[in-house]
C-alpha positions as CSV (number, residue, x, y, z in Angstrom):
1,X,-0.1,0.0,-0.4
2,X,1.3,4.0,-1.2
3,X,1.6,6.2,1.8
4,X,2.5,9.8,2.6
5,X,3.6,10.3,5.6
6,X,1.7,11.7,8.1
7,X,3.7,13.1,11.1
8,X,2.9,11.7,15.4
9,X,2.5,13.6,18.4
10,X,1.2,13.6,21.8
11,X,-2.5,13.1,21.9
12,X,-2.6,17.5,22.4
13,X,-1.4,18.1,19.1
14,X,-3.6,15.0,17.7
15,X,-6.3,17.2,18.5
16,X,-5.8,20.0,17.4
17,X,-5.2,17.8,14.0
18,X,-8.6,16.1,14.6
19,X,-10.3,19.8,14.9
20,X,-11.7,20.8,11.6
21,X,-10.4,24.2,9.9
22,X,-12.4,25.0,6.6
23,X,-9.3,27.2,5.9
24,X,-7.2,24.8,4.9
25,X,-9.7,22.9,3.5
26,X,-12.1,22.8,-0.3
27,X,-15.2,22.9,0.6
28,X,-15.5,19.4,0.4
29,X,-18.0,18.8,2.6
30,X,-20.6,21.3,0.3
31,X,-19.7,19.4,-2.3
32,X,-18.5,15.4,-1.6
33,X,-22.5,14.8,0.3
34,X,-25.5,14.3,-0.3
35,X,-27.7,16.9,0.7
36,X,-32.1,16.5,0.9
37,X,-34.9,18.4,1.0
38,X,-36.2,18.1,4.4
39,X,-36.0,19.8,8.3
40,X,-32.2,19.5,8.6
41,X,-31.3,21.1,4.1
42,X,-33.4,23.5,2.2
43,X,-32.8,21.9,-1.2
44,X,-32.1,18.8,-2.6
45,X,-28.3,17.7,-3.8
46,X,-26.1,15.4,-5.4
47,X,-23.1,14.0,-3.8
48,X,-20.4,15.0,-6.0
49,X,-22.7,18.0,-6.8
50,X,-21.2,22.0,-5.1
51,X,-23.4,23.8,-3.0
52,X,-24.9,26.5,-4.6
53,X,-23.6,28.5,-1.6
54,X,-20.5,27.4,-1.5
55,X,-18.3,30.5,-3.3
56,X,-14.8,30.2,-5.6
57,X,-13.0,30.8,-2.8
58,X,-14.2,26.9,-1.2
59,X,-16.1,29.0,2.1
60,X,-19.5,29.0,3.0
61,X,-21.5,31.9,1.1
62,X,-24.0,32.1,4.2
63,X,-22.1,30.1,7.4
64,X,-23.8,33.0,9.2
65,X,-27.1,32.4,8.8
66,X,-27.1,28.4,7.8
67,X,-30.0,27.9,10.7
68,X,-32.0,31.3,9.5
69,X,-31.5,29.6,5.8
70,X,-32.9,26.2,6.4
71,X,-29.8,23.9,6.9
72,X,-29.5,23.2,10.1
73,X,-27.4,20.0,8.3
74,X,-25.0,21.3,7.8
75,X,-24.5,22.9,11.4
76,X,-23.8,19.5,12.8
77,X,-21.6,17.9,10.3
78,X,-17.9,17.6,11.7
79,X,-15.2,15.9,9.3
80,X,-13.0,15.6,12.8
81,X,-10.1,17.6,10.4
82,X,-10.5,14.9,7.6
83,X,-11.0,17.8,5.1
84,X,-7.9,19.4,5.6
85,X,-5.9,16.2,5.8
86,X,-7.6,14.6,2.5
87,X,-7.4,18.1,0.6
88,X,-3.4,19.4,2.1
89,X,-1.2,15.9,3.2
90,X,-4.0,13.0,0.3
91,X,-3.8,15.2,-2.3
92,X,-1.0,17.5,-1.1
93,X,-3.0,20.7,-2.1
94,X,-4.5,19.7,-5.3
95,X,-8.0,21.3,-5.8
96,X,-11.1,19.0,-7.2
97,X,-11.5,21.4,-8.8
98,X,-8.4,21.2,-11.6
99,X,-9.0,17.2,-11.2
100,X,-8.5,15.4,-13.7
101,X,-11.5,13.2,-12.9
102,X,-13.8,15.9,-10.9
103,X,-12.3,15.0,-8.1
104,X,-14.4,11.9,-7.5
105,X,-12.0,9.9,-6.3
106,X,-11.5,13.0,-3.8
107,X,-14.9,12.7,-2.8
108,X,-15.1,9.0,-2.7
109,X,-12.1,9.2,0.8
110,X,-13.9,12.3,2.5
111,X,-16.6,9.4,4.9
112,X,-13.6,7.2,4.9
113,X,-11.1,9.4,6.3
114,X,-13.5,10.7,8.5
115,X,-14.5,7.9,9.7
116,X,-10.3,6.7,10.7
117,X,-10.4,9.6,12.3
118,X,-13.7,9.3,14.3
119,X,-11.3,6.7,15.4
120,X,-8.8,8.7,16.3
121,X,-10.1,11.2,18.2
122,X,-11.6,8.1,20.2
123,X,-8.4,7.2,21.1
124,X,-7.0,10.3,22.1
125,X,-9.5,10.0,24.3
126,X,-8.3,7.0,26.3
127,X,-4.2,8.6,25.9
128,X,-6.5,11.6,27.9
129,X,-8.1,9.5,30.8
130,X,-6.2,8.7,33.9
131,X,-8.0,6.1,35.3
132,X,-8.0,4.4,31.9
133,X,-3.8,4.6,32.1
134,X,-3.2,1.0,32.4
135,X,-4.4,0.9,28.0
136,X,-2.6,4.0,27.2
137,X,0.2,1.8,26.4
138,X,-2.1,-0.2,23.8
139,X,-4.0,3.6,23.3
140,X,-0.7,5.2,22.2
141,X,-0.1,1.4,19.6
142,X,-3.5,2.1,18.1
143,X,-3.1,5.9,17.7
144,X,-0.1,5.5,15.9
145,X,-1.0,2.5,13.7
146,X,-4.8,4.3,12.7
147,X,-3.0,7.5,12.0
148,X,-1.0,5.3,10.2
149,X,-4.0,3.9,7.8
150,X,-4.5,7.8,7.8
151,X,-1.3,8.7,4.7
152,X,-2.9,5.9,2.7
153,X,-3.4,7.0,-0.6
154,X,-7.0,6.8,-2.5
155,X,-6.3,4.2,-4.1
156,X,-5.2,2.2,-0.5
157,X,-8.2,3.9,1.4
158,X,-11.4,3.2,-0.8
159,X,-10.0,-1.0,-0.1
160,X,-9.2,-0.5,3.6
161,X,-11.4,-2.9,5.2
162,X,-12.9,0.2,8.0
163,X,-15.7,-2.4,9.5
164,X,-12.0,-4.5,10.6
165,X,-10.9,-0.9,12.2
166,X,-13.5,-0.5,13.8
167,X,-13.9,-4.2,15.4
168,X,-10.1,-3.8,15.9
169,X,-10.1,-0.4,17.6
170,X,-13.5,-1.4,19.9
171,X,-12.3,-3.5,22.4
172,X,-10.1,-1.0,23.5
173,X,-12.6,1.4,23.5
174,X,-15.1,-0.3,26.1
175,X,-12.8,-1.6,28.3
176,X,-11.5,2.5,28.8
177,X,-15.1,3.0,29.1
178,X,-15.2,0.6,32.3
179,X,-11.9,1.7,33.8
180,X,-13.9,5.5,33.8
181,X,-17.5,4.7,35.0
182,X,-16.5,2.0,37.6
183,X,-18.0,3.6,40.5
184,X,-16.1,4.1,43.4
185,X,-16.7,2.6,47.2
186,X,-20.0,2.3,48.5
187,X,-21.3,3.6,44.8
188,X,-24.3,1.9,43.5
189,X,-24.1,0.1,40.1
190,X,-23.3,2.2,36.4
191,X,-26.4,1.8,34.7
192,X,-26.7,-0.2,31.1
193,X,-29.0,2.1,28.0
194,X,-26.3,0.8,25.3
195,X,-29.0,1.0,22.6
196,X,-31.8,1.7,23.8
197,X,-34.8,3.3,21.9
198,X,-34.9,6.2,24.3
199,X,-37.3,9.0,21.8
200,X,-38.6,11.4,23.4
201,X,-37.8,9.7,27.1
202,X,-39.2,12.0,29.8
203,X,-35.4,11.9,32.1
204,X,-35.7,15.6,33.4
205,X,-33.5,16.0,36.2
206,X,-32.1,12.9,36.1
207,X,-29.5,11.1,37.7
208,X,-27.7,10.0,34.8
209,X,-23.8,9.8,36.0
210,X,-21.7,6.5,34.7
211,X,-24.3,4.7,32.4
212,X,-23.6,3.5,29.7
213,X,-26.0,5.4,26.2
214,X,-23.5,3.7,23.6
215,X,-25.8,3.9,20.3
216,X,-28.3,4.4,22.3
217,X,-31.2,6.9,20.3
218,X,-31.9,10.2,22.4
219,X,-33.8,12.0,20.2
220,X,-35.6,14.7,21.1
221,X,-35.1,12.8,25.4
222,X,-35.8,15.4,27.7
223,X,-32.9,16.5,29.5
224,X,-32.8,19.3,31.4
225,X,-31.1,19.5,34.2
226,X,-30.3,16.2,33.8
227,X,-26.8,14.9,35.9
228,X,-25.0,13.5,32.8
229,X,-21.2,13.2,34.1
230,X,-19.4,10.5,32.4
231,X,-21.6,9.6,31.3
232,X,-21.0,7.0,28.1
233,X,-21.9,8.5,24.6
234,X,-20.1,6.8,21.9
235,X,-22.9,6.5,19.0
236,X,-25.8,7.8,20.9
237,X,-28.2,10.1,19.0
238,X,-28.7,13.7,20.8
239,X,-30.8,15.1,18.0
240,X,-32.9,17.7,19.6
241,X,-32.1,16.8,22.5
242,X,-33.1,18.8,25.1
243,X,-30.0,19.7,27.2
244,X,-30.7,22.8,29.1
245,X,-29.2,22.5,32.1
246,X,-27.6,19.5,32.1
247,X,-24.7,18.4,33.3
248,X,-22.1,16.3,30.9
249,X,-18.6,17.4,32.9
250,X,-16.2,13.7,31.9
251,X,-18.7,12.2,29.2
252,X,-16.9,9.8,27.5
253,X,-16.7,10.1,23.8
254,X,-18.9,12.9,22.8
255,X,-18.3,14.6,20.1
256,X,-19.0,18.5,18.8
257,X,-21.6,16.4,15.8
258,X,-23.5,15.2,19.6
259,X,-23.6,18.8,20.7
260,X,-24.4,20.7,17.9
261,X,-27.0,18.8,16.9
262,X,-28.3,18.9,20.5
263,X,-30.8,21.8,22.0
264,X,-29.0,23.8,25.5
265,X,-28.2,27.2,27.2
266,X,-26.0,28.6,29.0
267,X,-26.1,26.5,31.9
268,X,-25.2,22.9,29.8
269,X,-21.7,22.1,30.6
270,X,-19.7,20.1,28.5
271,X,-16.8,19.5,30.0
272,X,-13.4,21.3,27.7
273,X,-12.3,20.6,24.5
274,X,-16.4,20.7,22.4
275,X,-17.1,24.3,21.1
276,X,-20.6,25.6,22.3
277,X,-23.0,25.9,19.6
278,X,-24.1,29.7,18.3
279,X,-28.2,28.1,18.5
280,X,-27.4,27.9,22.1
281,X,-27.4,30.9,23.3
């Protein structure tokens, strides 16, 4: 497999690379992804078709008005830094507009690279958790291995078995969750709501500390004032979940996309590393 060289660094440097940097991306999410006219998107758009609001400079012409213009889905999406990596590393700064294939290889690579960067984000979090110290050497090895995969050329990236890569990392993430959520002496056992259907659930003010919500459906759930400290939220669907006044301090594997998809306010606590969405104001 051919690869491009990608420097490795400490978790702190890794975290910075996993944040979207639109200024160094060729507006890939605005072209590669398909939109379906709905409450999230004001118009239909096929994959490979540039959004009508994308400028020649690869910037969104309505970025500050996305929700008002009917593009709520755009404010939720987060590429975990995959966009700038593809633009500047994988494709060496070559714009899709001048590519012989019209950018098809770059567009196909975006969702695949995003999955690898998401794995890097989870592994970086494991490495940052003191309670998971026994797993830090293993997390370092997996970080190096997955980071190397992000250096694959487009053809090798297209052939990569992403399901297998997720399966290889998942046991480490599960064990890290167990260690971080382990109750102290005399504390109650942590609840397990893995994959639960909690659509619209009334959980206002609930004590959900350390609950395993992996893959749970929490769409439109009422979580106002709920205590979600140290809850495992990997893969949980938080679209329109009401997090006003909720405390998510220390929640595991909580991503910017999940935060952006939910509703919150000035009292909502998410901890460091996550931006407070503008619509929470």
